[in-house]
C-alpha positions as CSV (number, residue, x, y, z in Angstrom):
1,H,40.8,-14.0,-28.9
2,C,42.5,-11.0,-30.3
3,N,42.0,-11.9,-33.9
4,A,38.2,-11.6,-34.2
5,L,35.3,-10.4,-32.1
6,R,33.5,-13.8,-32.3
7,Q,36.5,-15.3,-30.6
8,M,36.5,-12.8,-27.8
9,P,35.3,-13.8,-24.4
10,G,32.0,-11.9,-23.9
11,A,31.3,-11.3,-27.6
12,L,27.9,-10.8,-28.9
13,P,27.0,-12.6,-32.1
14,L,27.0,-10.3,-35.1
15,S,23.4,-11.4,-35.9
16,H,22.3,-9.7,-32.7
17,Y,22.8,-6.3,-34.5
18,S,20.4,-6.8,-37.3
19,G,17.4,-4.8,-36.1
20,F,14.4,-3.6,-38.1
21,Y,15.7,-0.1,-38.5
22,R,18.8,0.7,-40.4
23,V,20.6,3.3,-38.3
24,I,23.9,4.7,-39.4
25,L,25.9,6.0,-36.5
26,V,28.5,8.7,-37.2
27,M,31.6,8.8,-35.1
28,S,32.2,12.0,-33.2
29,P,35.6,13.4,-32.2
30,D,34.0,14.6,-29.0
31,P,34.7,12.0,-26.2
32,R,31.3,12.7,-24.7
33,N,29.6,11.3,-27.9
34,R,32.2,8.6,-28.7
35,W,31.1,5.0,-29.0
36,L,32.9,1.8,-30.0
37,T,32.1,-0.6,-32.8
38,E,32.3,-4.3,-32.0
39,S,35.7,-4.6,-33.6
40,E,37.0,-1.6,-31.7
41,F,35.9,-3.1,-28.4
42,A,37.6,-6.4,-29.4
43,M,40.8,-4.4,-30.0
44,L,40.5,-2.7,-26.7
45,L,39.9,-5.9,-24.8
46,C,42.8,-7.5,-26.5
47,A,45.1,-4.6,-25.7
48,A,44.0,-4.7,-22.0
49,G,45.1,-8.4,-21.9
50,K,48.6,-7.5,-22.9
51,D,49.4,-5.6,-19.7
52,F,50.4,-8.0,-16.9
53,R,49.9,-5.5,-14.2
54,S,46.4,-4.3,-15.1
55,K,44.8,-7.0,-17.2
56,F,43.2,-8.8,-14.2
57,T,41.0,-5.9,-13.2
58,L,40.9,-4.0,-16.5
59,R,39.4,-6.8,-18.6
60,L,36.7,-7.3,-15.9
61,F,35.9,-3.6,-16.0
62,L,35.7,-3.6,-19.8
63,L,33.3,-6.6,-19.9
64,V,31.0,-5.3,-17.2
65,G,31.0,-1.8,-18.8
66,F,30.4,-3.1,-22.3
67,Y,27.5,-5.4,-21.4
68,T,25.7,-3.3,-18.7
69,G,26.6,0.3,-19.7
70,A,27.0,1.2,-16.0
71,R,29.0,4.1,-14.9
72,K,32.6,3.7,-13.8
73,T,32.1,4.3,-10.1
74,A,29.1,2.0,-9.9
75,I,31.2,-0.8,-11.5
76,L,34.3,-0.3,-9.4
77,E,32.2,-0.3,-6.1
78,L,30.6,-3.7,-7.0
79,E,30.5,-6.4,-4.3
80,W,29.6,-10.0,-4.9
81,S,26.5,-9.5,-2.8
82,Q,25.2,-7.3,-5.6
83,V,25.5,-10.0,-8.2
84,D,22.6,-12.4,-8.1
85,F,23.4,-15.4,-10.3
86,E,20.0,-17.0,-9.4
87,K,18.0,-14.1,-10.7
88,N,20.7,-13.3,-13.3
89,V,21.0,-9.6,-12.4
90,I,23.5,-7.1,-11.2
91,D,22.1,-4.6,-8.7
92,F,24.3,-1.5,-9.1
93,N,22.5,0.2,-6.1
94,K,24.6,0.0,-3.0
95,D,23.6,0.3,0.6
96,G,24.9,3.5,2.2
97,V,25.5,5.3,-1.1
98,V,23.5,8.5,-1.4
99,E,21.2,8.4,-4.3
100,T,21.8,11.1,-6.9
101,N,20.3,12.1,-10.3
102,K,22.7,9.6,-11.8
103,R,20.5,6.7,-11.3
104,R,21.8,3.1,-10.9
105,A,20.2,0.2,-12.6
106,I,19.4,-3.4,-11.8
107,T,20.7,-5.0,-15.0
108,P,20.2,-8.5,-16.4
109,M,23.5,-10.3,-17.3
110,A,24.2,-11.3,-20.8
111,P,25.3,-15.0,-20.9
112,E,28.9,-14.2,-21.8
113,L,29.2,-11.8,-18.9
114,R,27.5,-14.2,-16.5
115,R,30.0,-17.0,-17.4
116,F,32.9,-14.6,-16.9
117,L,31.7,-13.4,-13.5
118,L,30.8,-16.9,-12.3
119,R,34.4,-18.0,-12.9
120,R,35.6,-15.1,-10.9
121,F,33.1,-15.7,-8.2
122,R,34.0,-19.3,-7.7
123,R,37.7,-18.5,-7.5
124,Y,37.8,-15.3,-5.5
125,S,34.6,-14.7,-3.6
126,N,35.9,-16.4,-0.5
127,Q,38.9,-14.1,-0.5
128,S,37.3,-10.7,-1.3
129,S,33.8,-9.3,-1.0
130,F,34.7,-6.8,-3.9
131,L,34.8,-7.7,-7.5
132,F,37.8,-5.4,-8.1
133,H,40.8,-6.4,-6.1
134,Q,44.4,-7.3,-6.6
135,K,45.0,-10.8,-8.0
136,K,47.9,-11.8,-5.7
137,T,46.4,-9.9,-2.7
138,P,42.6,-10.3,-3.0
139,S,42.2,-8.4,0.3
140,K,43.4,-5.2,-1.4
141,R,40.6,-3.5,-3.3
142,V,41.3,-1.8,-6.7
143,K,39.6,1.6,-6.8
144,H,41.1,3.1,-10.0
145,I,41.6,1.8,-13.6
146,E,42.3,5.0,-15.4
147,K,46.0,4.5,-16.0
148,G,45.7,1.0,-17.3
149,F,42.6,2.1,-19.4
150,R,44.6,4.9,-21.1
151,A,47.5,2.5,-21.8
152,A,45.1,0.0,-23.4
153,V,43.4,2.6,-25.5
154,K,46.8,3.7,-26.8
155,R,48.0,0.1,-27.5
156,A,44.7,-0.5,-29.4
157,G,45.3,2.6,-31.6
158,L,42.0,4.2,-30.6
159,K,41.3,7.9,-30.1
160,N,38.9,9.8,-27.7
161,V,38.0,6.7,-25.7
162,V,37.4,7.1,-21.9
163,P,35.7,4.8,-19.4
164,H,32.3,6.5,-20.0
165,T,32.6,5.6,-23.7
166,L,31.4,2.1,-22.7
167,R,28.1,3.5,-21.5
168,H,27.6,5.3,-24.8
169,T,28.6,2.1,-26.6
170,R,26.0,0.0,-24.9
171,V,23.2,2.5,-25.7
172,S,24.5,3.0,-29.3
173,L,24.6,-0.7,-30.1
174,M,21.1,-1.3,-28.7
175,V,19.7,1.6,-30.7
176,Q,21.5,0.4,-33.8
177,A,20.1,-3.0,-33.3
178,G,16.6,-1.6,-33.5
179,E,15.7,-2.1,-29.8
180,K,12.7,-0.1,-28.6
181,I,13.6,3.2,-26.8
182,Q,11.5,2.2,-23.8
183,D,13.4,-1.0,-23.5
184,V,16.7,0.8,-23.8
185,S,15.5,3.2,-21.2
186,A,14.5,0.5,-18.8
187,F,17.7,-1.5,-19.3
188,M,19.9,1.5,-18.6
189,N,17.6,3.0,-16.0
190,M,17.8,6.2,-18.1
191,T,15.0,8.6,-18.6
192,Y,13.5,9.2,-22.1
193,Q,14.6,12.8,-21.8
194,T,18.2,11.8,-21.3
195,L,18.1,9.4,-24.2
196,E,16.7,11.9,-26.5
197,K,19.1,14.6,-25.4
198,V,22.3,12.6,-25.4
199,Y,21.6,10.1,-28.2
200,A,19.3,12.0,-30.5
201,H,21.9,12.1,-33.3
202,F,21.3,8.4,-33.8
203,D,17.9,9.2,-35.3
204,T,19.3,11.5,-38.0
205,E,19.4,8.8,-40.6
206,R,16.0,7.5,-39.6
207,L,14.5,10.9,-40.0
208,Q,16.2,11.4,-43.4
209,E,14.7,8.1,-44.6
210,M,11.3,9.2,-43.3
211,A,11.6,12.5,-45.3
212,M,12.3,10.5,-48.4
213,R,9.2,8.3,-47.8
214,I,7.1,11.4,-47.3
215,G,8.3,12.8,-50.6
216,R,7.6,9.6,-52.5
217,S,4.2,9.3,-50.9
218,Q,3.3,12.9,-51.7
219,K,4.4,12.5,-55.3
220,G,2.3,9.4,-55.6
221,R,-0.8,11.1,-54.3
222,T,-0.3,14.1,-56.5
223,T,0.0,11.9,-59.6
224,K,-3.1,10.0,-58.7
225,N,-5.1,13.2,-58.2
226,K,-4.0,14.5,-61.5
227,D,-5.0,11.3,-63.3
228,Q,-8.4,11.4,-61.6
229,Q,-8.9,15.1,-62.7
230,N,-8.0,14.3,-66.3
231,K,-10.5,11.4,-66.4
232,E,-13.3,13.7,-65.1
233,K,-12.5,16.2,-67.8
234,L,-12.8,13.5,-70.5
235,G,-16.0,12.2,-69.0
236,Q,-14.5,8.8,-68.1
237,P,-15.8,7.1,-65.0
238,D,-13.4,6.7,-62.2
239,K,-13.1,2.9,-61.6
240,T,-11.8,3.5,-58.1
241,L,-15.2,4.9,-57.1
242,K,-18.0,2.4,-56.1
243,G,-21.7,2.7,-56.4
């Protein structure tokens, strides 16, 4: 599955990203604004699978992060009781965790993510209540993935990629696909204000295109008005007027 995204477990079909709006996203060297293309994520997932020590938990983290856009802590704290296969959702809210301004979502599962999690559930849920645990010793929970993540990023030849990049990636791909902002906001449990503040640069191309349309429209109206004025000077009736 390292050769192409369509062969990758958990891949979205390329046709999914053919929204109504054509949005051109510009890569930023700032890790806070970095997002991954489909091919870059495929490279990262492939690189994660090459490390025997970390691939068991790291590939799971990457897939959950890519498909849900949840924050690192919310993902690593997941227990099987928070995954509802019947309703097809992951509830990232956790009993006993103090609610902060970093709101957690109840997120529907993409079919690819559901299949991956279901395989894990059938094999390990009777050995550990947590999703992230050691493979050989399921009773031992895994709380950190940073070291393996950095190594995978390096093997994939990527730059400025951190765990939070997956959150930016999920929003970016949905915006690029032409999804409605209110739908993106609901899926991510993110306020409109945050979307506008953090991801406003995705609208740059759209605004440029709107400016071009305004220009063409204004030019068309100006030409029509001049033609009408010339006809009036010549005493010719305006066929566009009725009565």
